[in-house]
TORROKE-841865 format. One record per residue (C-alpha): residue in three letters; y, x, z. Coordinates in Angstrom, 1 decimal, decimal comma. Last residue first. Example, Ala and Ser with C-alpha at 12.3 -4.5 7.8 and 13.67 -1.06 7.14 Angstrom:
aa  y  x  z
SER  -1,1  13,7  7,1
ALA  -4,5  12,3  7,8
This chain:
aa  y  x  z
UNK  -65,5  -5,9  -9,8
UNK  -64,9  -3,5  -12,6
UNK  -63,2  -6,2  -14,6
UNK  -60,8  -7,0  -11,7
UNK  -59,9  -3,3  -11,4
UNK  -59,2  -3,1  -15,1
UNK  -56,9  -6,1  -14,9
UNK  -54,9  -4,5  -12,0
UNK  -54,5  -1,4  -14,0
UNK  -53,3  -3,4  -17,0
UNK  -50,8  -5,3  -14,9
UNK  -49,5  -2,0  -13,4
UNK  -49,1  -0,6  -16,9
UNK  -47,2  -3,6  -18,1
UNK  -44,8  -3,5  -15,1
UNK  -44,2  0,2  -15,7
UNK  -43,4  -0,5  -19,3
UNK  -41,1  -3,4  -18,4
UNK  -39,2  -1,1  -15,9
UNK  -38,9  1,6  -18,5
UNK  -37,6  -0,8  -21,1
UNK  -35,0  -2,2  -18,6
UNK  -34,0  1,4  -17,5
UNK  -33,5  2,4  -21,1
UNK  -31,4  -0,7  -21,8
UNK  -29,2  0,0  -18,7
UNK  -28,7  3,5  -20,0
UNK  -27,8  2,3  -23,4
UNK  -25,3  -0,2  -22,0
UNK  -23,7  2,5  -19,8
UNK  -23,1  4,7  -22,8
UNK  -23,3  8,4  -21,9
UNK  -21,2  11,1  -23,4
UNK  -21,9  14,7  -22,3
UNK  -21,0  16,9  -19,4
UNK  -19,8  13,9  -17,4
UNK  -16,7  13,6  -15,3
UNK  -17,5  11,6  -12,2
UNK  -16,1  8,9  -9,9
UNK  -16,4  7,8  -6,3
UNK  -14,1  6,1  -3,9
UNK  -14,4  2,6  -5,5
UNK  -11,4  3,3  -7,8
UNK  -9,0  2,1  -5,1
UNK  -10,5  4,9  -2,9
UNK  -9,7  7,4  -5,7
UNK  -6,0  6,4  -5,6
UNK  -6,0  6,8  -1,8
UNK  -7,6  10,2  -2,2
UNK  -4,8  11,2  -4,6
UNK  -2,2  10,0  -2,2
UNK  -3,6  12,3  0,5
UNK  -5,0  11,2  3,9
UNK  -8,1  9,9  2,1
UNK  -9,1  13,5  1,5
UNK  -11,0  14,0  -1,7
UNK  -14,3  15,8  -1,8
UNK  -14,6  17,8  -5,0
UNK  -18,1  18,6  -6,3
UNK  -18,7  20,9  -9,2
UNK  -21,9  20,6  -11,3
UNK  -24,6  23,3  -11,7
UNK  -27,6  20,9  -11,6
UNK  -28,2  21,9  -7,9
UNK  -24,6  21,1  -7,1
UNK  -25,0  17,6  -8,5
UNK  -28,2  17,1  -6,5
UNK  -26,6  18,3  -3,2
UNK  -23,7  15,9  -3,6
UNK  -26,1  13,0  -4,4
UNK  -28,3  13,9  -1,4
UNK  -25,2  13,8  0,8
UNK  -24,4  10,4  -0,7
UNK  -27,8  9,0  0,2
UNK  -27,6  10,6  3,7
UNK  -24,4  8,6  4,4
UNK  -26,0  5,4  3,3
UNK  -29,1  6,0  5,4
UNK  -27,0  6,9  8,5
UNK  -25,0  3,6  8,4
UNK  -21,8  4,1  10,3
UNK  -20,2  5,3  6,9
UNK  -17,7  8,1  7,5
UNK  -19,2  10,0  4,5
UNK  -17,7  7,5  2,1
UNK  -14,2  7,9  3,5
UNK  -14,3  11,6  2,5
UNK  -13,7  10,4  -1,1
UNK  -15,9  11,6  -4,0
UNK  -15,0  13,2  -7,3
UNK  -18,1  14,8  -9,0
UNK  -17,5  17,2  -11,9
UNK  -20,1  18,0  -14,5
UNK  -22,4  15,1  -13,9
UNK  -25,1  14,5  -16,6
UNK  -28,2  15,5  -14,6
UNK  -29,8  12,2  -15,8
UNK  -30,3  10,9  -12,2
UNK  -26,7  11,9  -11,6
UNK  -25,4  9,6  -14,3
UNK  -27,4  6,7  -12,8
UNK  -25,9  7,6  -9,4
UNK  -22,4  7,5  -10,9
UNK  -23,0  4,1  -12,4
UNK  -24,2  2,4  -9,3
UNK  -21,5  3,9  -7,0
UNK  -18,5  3,2  -9,2
UNK  -16,9  5,5  -11,7
UNK  -17,8  7,1  -15,1
UNK  -15,7  9,2  -17,4
UNK  -17,6  10,8  -20,3
UNK  -18,2  7,5  -22,2
UNK  -14,5  6,6  -21,6
UNK  -13,3  9,3  -24,0
UNK  -9,5  9,2  -24,4
UNK  -8,4  6,8  -21,6
UNK  -11,1  7,6  -19,1
UNK  -10,7  11,3  -20,0
UNK  -7,0  11,1  -19,1
UNK  -7,8  9,3  -15,9
UNK  -10,3  12,0  -14,9
UNK  -8,0  14,8  -15,7
UNK  -5,3  13,3  -13,5
UNK  -7,9  13,0  -10,7
UNK  -8,8  16,6  -11,1
UNK  -5,1  17,7  -11,1
UNK  -4,4  15,8  -7,9
UNK  -7,5  17,0  -6,1
UNK  -6,8  20,6  -7,2
UNK  -3,3  20,4  -5,7
UNK  -4,7  19,1  -2,5
UNK  -7,2  21,9  -2,3
UNK  -4,7  24,7  -2,7
UNK  -5,3  27,5  -5,3
UNK  -3,1  25,9  -8,0
UNK  -0,1  25,7  -5,6
UNK  2,5  27,7  -7,6
UNK  1,5  26,4  -11,0
UNK  1,1  22,9  -9,6
UNK  4,7  22,9  -8,4
UNK  6,7  23,2  -11,6
UNK  4,0  21,6  -13,7
UNK  4,2  18,3  -11,7
UNK  1,1  17,2  -9,9
UNK  2,7  17,7  -6,5
UNK  5,7  15,5  -7,4
UNK  3,5  12,6  -8,7
UNK  1,4  12,6  -5,5
UNK  4,5  13,1  -3,3
UNK  6,0  9,8  -4,6
UNK  3,8  8,0  -2,0
UNK  6,3  9,3  0,6
UNK  9,1  7,0  -0,5
UNK  12,4  8,3  -1,7
UNK  11,8  7,2  -5,3
UNK  10,8  8,6  -8,8
UNK  11,3  12,1  -7,5
UNK  13,0  15,0  -9,3
UNK  12,4  18,5  -8,0
UNK  14,3  21,1  -6,1
UNK  12,1  24,0  -4,9
UNK  13,1  25,9  -1,8
UNK  10,9  29,0  -1,2
UNK  13,5  31,4  -2,7
UNK  15,9  30,5  0,1
UNK  13,4  31,7  2,7
UNK  15,6  34,7  3,7
UNK  18,5  32,3  4,3
UNK  16,4  30,1  6,6
UNK  15,1  33,1  8,7
UNK  18,6  34,6  8,8
UNK  20,2  31,6  10,5
UNK  23,7  32,9  10,9
UNK  25,1  29,5  12,0
UNK  27,7  29,3  9,2
UNK  25,3  30,9  6,7
UNK  22,5  28,4  7,6
UNK  25,1  25,6  7,5
UNK  26,1  26,5  3,9
UNK  22,4  26,8  2,8
UNK  21,4  23,5  4,3
UNK  24,6  21,8  2,9
UNK  23,9  23,0  -0,6
UNK  20,3  21,8  -0,4
UNK  21,3  18,4  0,8
UNK  23,9  18,0  -2,0
UNK  21,4  19,1  -4,6
UNK  18,6  16,9  -3,3
UNK  20,9  13,9  -3,2
UNK  21,6  14,2  -6,9
UNK  19,3  11,3  -8,0
UNK  15,7  10,3  -7,5
UNK  15,1  12,8  -4,7
UNK  13,0  15,9  -4,0
UNK  13,3  19,0  -1,8
UNK  9,9  20,8  -1,9
UNK  9,5  23,7  0,6
UNK  7,2  26,3  -0,7
UNK  4,6  28,8  0,5
UNK  4,6  27,8  4,1
UNK  3,4  30,3  6,7
UNK  6,4  32,5  7,8
UNK  8,8  29,6  6,9
UNK  7,6  27,5  9,8
UNK  9,0  24,1  9,1
UNK  9,5  21,3  11,7
UNK  12,6  22,2  13,9
UNK  14,8  24,1  11,4
UNK  14,2  21,7  8,6
UNK  14,7  18,7  11,0
UNK  18,1  20,1  12,2
UNK  19,2  20,5  8,5
UNK  18,1  16,9  7,7
UNK  20,0  15,6  10,8
UNK  23,2  17,5  9,8
UNK  22,9  16,2  6,2
UNK  22,8  12,6  7,4
UNK  25,7  13,1  9,8
UNK  27,7  14,6  7,0
UNK  27,0  11,7  4,7
UNK  27,9  9,3  7,5
UNK  31,2  11,0  7,9
UNK  32,0  9,8  4,4
UNK  31,7  11,8  1,3
UNK  34,4  10,9  -1,3
UNK  33,1  11,8  -4,7
UNK  35,3  13,6  -7,3
UNK  33,2  16,8  -7,3
UNK  33,7  17,2  -3,5
UNK  36,1  15,2  -1,3
UNK  35,1  15,3  2,4
UNK  37,0  18,3  3,8
UNK  40,1  18,0  1,5
UNK  40,3  14,2  2,0
UNK  39,9  14,6  5,8
UNK  42,8  17,0  5,8
UNK  45,0  14,8  3,6
UNK  44,5  11,7  5,8
UNK  43,0  8,5  4,4
UNK  39,6  9,9  3,6
UNK  37,6  7,9  6,2
UNK  39,5  4,7  5,2
UNK  37,7  4,8  1,8
UNK  34,5  4,2  3,7
UNK  35,5  0,6  4,4
UNK  32,0  -0,7  4,1
UNK  31,9  -0,1  0,4
UNK  33,9  2,6  -1,5
UNK  36,4  1,8  -4,2
UNK  36,3  3,4  -7,7
UNK  35,9  0,3  -9,9
UNK  32,3  -0,4  -9,1
UNK  31,7  0,1  -5,4
UNK  30,6  3,4  -3,9
UNK  27,9  3,3  -1,3
UNK  28,4  3,7  2,4
UNK  25,6  5,7  4,2
UNK  23,6  4,0  7,0
UNK  21,4  6,9  8,3
UNK  17,6  6,8  8,1
UNK  15,7  10,0  9,0
UNK  12,0  9,9  9,3
UNK  10,2  12,8  11,0
UNK  7,0  14,8  10,9
UNK  5,3  12,7  8,2
UNK  1,9  14,3  7,9
UNK  0,1  14,6  4,6
UNK  -3,5  15,6  5,4
UNK  -6,5  17,5  4,1
UNK  -5,3  20,7  2,5
UNK  -2,0  20,6  4,4
UNK  1,2  18,8  3,5
UNK  4,0  18,7  6,0
UNK  6,6  16,0  5,6
UNK  10,2  15,2  6,5
UNK  11,0  11,8  4,9
UNK  14,7  11,4  4,2
UNK  17,1  8,4  3,8
UNK  20,9  8,4  3,7
UNK  21,0  8,2  -0,1
UNK  17,5  9,3  -1,1
UNK  15,0  11,8  0,2
UNK  11,5  13,3  0,0
UNK  11,6  16,5  2,0
UNK  8,4  18,5  1,6
UNK  6,8  21,4  3,3
UNK  3,7  23,1  1,8
UNK  1,2  25,6  3,1
UNK  0,1  24,1  6,4
UNK  -2,8  25,9  7,9
UNK  -6,0  27,9  7,4
UNK  -5,6  31,6  8,4
UNK  -9,0  31,9  10,0
UNK  -11,7  29,5  8,7
UNK  -12,6  27,0  11,4
UNK  -11,8  23,9  9,3
UNK  -13,8  25,1  6,3
UNK  -17,0  26,1  8,2
UNK  -17,0  22,9  10,3
UNK  -16,5  20,9  7,0
UNK  -19,3  22,7  5,3
UNK  -21,7  22,0  8,2
UNK  -20,9  18,3  8,1
UNK  -21,3  18,0  4,4
UNK  -24,5  20,1  4,4
UNK  -26,2  17,9  7,0
UNK  -26,0  18,3  10,8
UNK  -27,6  14,8  11,2
UNK  -31,1  15,8  10,2
UNK  -32,4  16,0  13,8
UNK  -29,9  14,4  16,2
UNK  -26,3  15,5  16,6
UNK  -24,3  16,8  19,6
UNK  -20,5  17,2  19,2
UNK  -18,9  19,3  21,9
UNK  -15,2  19,1  23,0
UNK  -12,7  21,7  24,0
UNK  -9,1  20,7  24,9
UNK  -6,1  22,3  23,1
UNK  -5,2  19,3  21,1
UNK  -6,5  16,1  22,6
UNK  -9,7  14,1  22,7
UNK  -9,6  11,0  24,9
UNK  -13,1  10,0  26,0
UNK  -13,6  6,3  26,5
UNK  -16,3  5,1  29,0
UNK  -19,0  2,4  29,2
UNK  -21,5  2,9  32,1
UNK  -25,0  3,6  30,9
UNK  -25,6  6,5  33,4
UNK  -23,5  5,9  36,4
UNK  -20,2  7,8  36,8
UNK  -19,2  9,8  39,9
UNK  -22,2  12,1  40,6
UNK  -23,0  12,3  36,9
UNK  -26,2  11,6  35,0
UNK  -26,1  11,9  31,2
UNK  -25,8  9,3  28,5
UNK  -22,5  7,6  29,3
UNK  -22,0  4,6  27,0
UNK  -19,5  4,8  24,2
UNK  -15,9  5,2  23,2
UNK  -14,1  7,9  21,4
UNK  -10,3  8,1  21,4
UNK  -8,9  10,8  19,1
UNK  -5,4  12,1  19,6
UNK  -2,6  13,4  17,3
UNK  0,4  15,1  18,9
UNK  3,9  15,4  17,8
UNK  6,9  17,1  19,4
UNK  10,4  15,7  19,4
UNK  11,3  13,2  16,8
UNK  14,9  12,1  17,4
UNK  17,8  13,2  15,3
UNK  18,2  9,8  13,6
UNK  15,1  7,8  13,3
UNK  11,5  8,5  14,3
UNK  8,2  7,8  12,8
UNK  5,1  9,9  13,6
UNK  3,4  8,8  10,5
UNK  -0,1  10,2  10,2
UNK  -2,4  7,3  9,8
UNK  -0,4  4,5  8,2
UNK  1,8  6,7  6,1
UNK  -1,3  8,6  4,8
UNK  -2,8  5,3  3,8
UNK  -5,6  3,8  5,8
UNK  -9,0  4,0  4,2
UNK  -11,4  1,9  6,2
UNK  -13,0  2,9  9,4
UNK  -15,9  0,5  8,6
UNK  -17,1  2,8  5,9
UNK  -19,5  1,0  3,6
UNK  -21,4  -2,0  4,6
UNK  -22,0  -3,3  8,1
UNK  -19,3  -4,0  10,7
UNK  -20,3  -3,6  14,4
UNK  -19,8  0,1  14,4
UNK  -16,1  -0,2  14,6
UNK  -14,1  2,8  13,5
UNK  -10,4  2,8  14,0
UNK  -7,2  4,0  12,5
UNK  -4,0  4,4  14,4
UNK  -0,3  4,3  14,2
UNK  2,8  5,5  16,1
UNK  6,2  4,1  16,8
UNK  9,4  4,7  18,7
UNK  9,1  8,4  19,4
UNK  9,0  10,0  22,8
UNK  6,1  12,1  21,8
UNK  5,4  11,0  18,2
UNK  1,9  9,6  17,7
UNK  -1,0  10,2  15,4
UNK  -4,0  8,0  16,2
UNK  -7,8  8,1  15,6
UNK  -10,0  5,5  17,2
UNK  -13,8  6,0  17,2
UNK  -16,4  3,5  18,4
UNK  -20,1  3,7  19,5
UNK  -20,6  7,3  20,3
UNK  -23,3  8,2  22,9
UNK  -21,4  9,7  25,8
UNK  -21,4  12,9  27,7
UNK  -18,9  13,4  30,5
UNK  -17,3  16,5  32,1
UNK  -15,2  15,8  35,2
UNK  -11,6  15,6  36,6
UNK  -11,5  13,1  39,5
UNK  -8,6  10,7  40,2
UNK  -8,5  9,1  43,7
UNK  -9,3  5,8  45,3
UNK  -9,5  5,0  49,0
UNK  -11,5  2,2  50,7
UNK  -11,6  1,1  54,4
UNK  -14,9  -0,1  55,7
UNK  -15,0  1,9  58,9
UNK  -17,7  4,2  57,6
UNK  -15,4  5,1  54,7
UNK  -15,6  3,6  51,2
UNK  -14,8  5,7  48,1
UNK  -13,2  4,6  44,8
UNK  -13,2  7,0  41,8
UNK  -10,6  7,0  39,1
UNK  -12,0  8,9  36,1
UNK  -10,3  11,8  34,2
UNK  -12,3  13,2  31,3
UNK  -13,5  16,5  29,9
UNK  -15,6  16,4  26,7
UNK  -19,2  15,9  25,6
UNK  -19,9  13,7  22,5
UNK  -23,4  12,4  21,5
UNK  -23,7  11,2  18,0
UNK  -24,8  7,6  17,3
UNK  -21,8  6,6  15,3
UNK  -20,4  9,7  13,7
UNK  -18,0  12,5  14,8
UNK  -17,2  14,9  12,0
UNK  -14,6  12,9  10,1
UNK  -12,5  12,1  13,2
UNK  -12,9  15,7  14,3
UNK  -11,4  16,7  10,9
UNK  -8,5  14,3  11,5
UNK  -8,0  15,8  15,0
UNK  -7,8  19,3  13,4
UNK  -4,9  18,1  11,3
UNK  -2,7  17,7  14,4
UNK  -3,0  21,3  15,5
UNK  -5,2  23,5  17,7
UNK  -8,4  21,5  18,1
UNK  -11,1  23,4  20,2
UNK  -14,7  23,0  18,9
UNK  -18,1  23,1  20,4
UNK  -21,0  22,5  17,9
UNK  -24,4  21,1  18,8
UNK  -27,9  20,8  17,6
UNK  -30,1  19,0  15,2
UNK  -30,5  20,1  11,5
UNK  -34,3  20,5  11,7
UNK  -33,8  24,2  11,4
UNK  -31,7  24,1  14,7
UNK  -27,9  24,2  14,9
UNK  -26,2  26,1  17,7
UNK  -22,4  26,6  17,7
UNK  -19,9  27,7  20,2
UNK  -16,1  28,0  20,5
UNK  -15,1  27,4  16,9
UNK  -11,3  27,2  16,9
UNK  -9,6  24,6  14,7
């Protein structure tokens, strides 16, 4: 994300102009834009004019509009693909975050099959009423601004709204050199998910699904695949390690190779994970290297050391959470945010099992621990900060600042990663305490304190009546 212009007053009002440069930036914009903010961006509006003779003509006008945000819709779509998905924010629903916590697959899947896929682009659709006068659009008219990669937009917030969470996110996303560091291919027989893992999102760049015949018990091959190897030449070309590979296997490997070349920039990624439940990863890796030699792809051959073959419990994308927390990969990616999230959540669950008095979760309990300065590490989902209720958001901002003031560590989990999804299922907030605390003891203390306060108030009221 490029920071074009920024001006924030001491009362935490002001504006920030940003230019998204990649899909992940649209996710950050989705987290920055809140209900009640003003948003200024370019728009295209169809304008109808009437001549003196009474005839009407319509034409499209490019203009800048400013709206007061009422609804936000985030979507990641594949250009020319068959499907896309979206997440929305409706300000009409009270409670916690109304945008929900869609899974990484729901939000960032640009699903394609076969060799399709093409380019991908995430968009943000923000609706609201026009707040500034314009020659072509009346003030108060309802309009939807479509934010896209490469187009500037300005977020204007009221006093107190540019809080520490919002400012920290702007600083983080505009940091030079930030980008995708990990590529991942989670595959099985004829199935592959081509993923890019960044600090905040897991984006499925392409899905490959090829019908591959499976071997029957007794040595035969299902779906007539044994006919593929009838001739001696086909047998020699397709028989490896005693397994007859059909033309479908070759087609699958070709599509995976094409996806690797298309979607991964080996100048920026640290590692490319190739994971599968069985031996698919070995055969795919062997094909990729052989094809790179055949085509003379020097970039791919030089990146050979970046490939890491790992076991995966399944070919589904949600297996990435377990893969990324494995010792083989965590040691290489220990400095990345998503790796820290996975390790921290694993540490929390371990503490919850071994010493539950030092592992608290749930909004009420975590706030009670914070009041006693007992939080050593706070785990909180970014979904919580997307609440359309300003008072609720500010309450959690104060919690984060309080934990930091006591010397605690705060880790904001991305709900676009599997670890963030797991935390959301655990109420979205948890804490590792610096010392054991029993919930029952805390509740008893609060009950005694409340009774004492009530008794003192009754005594003061009694003294006032005596004086009268």
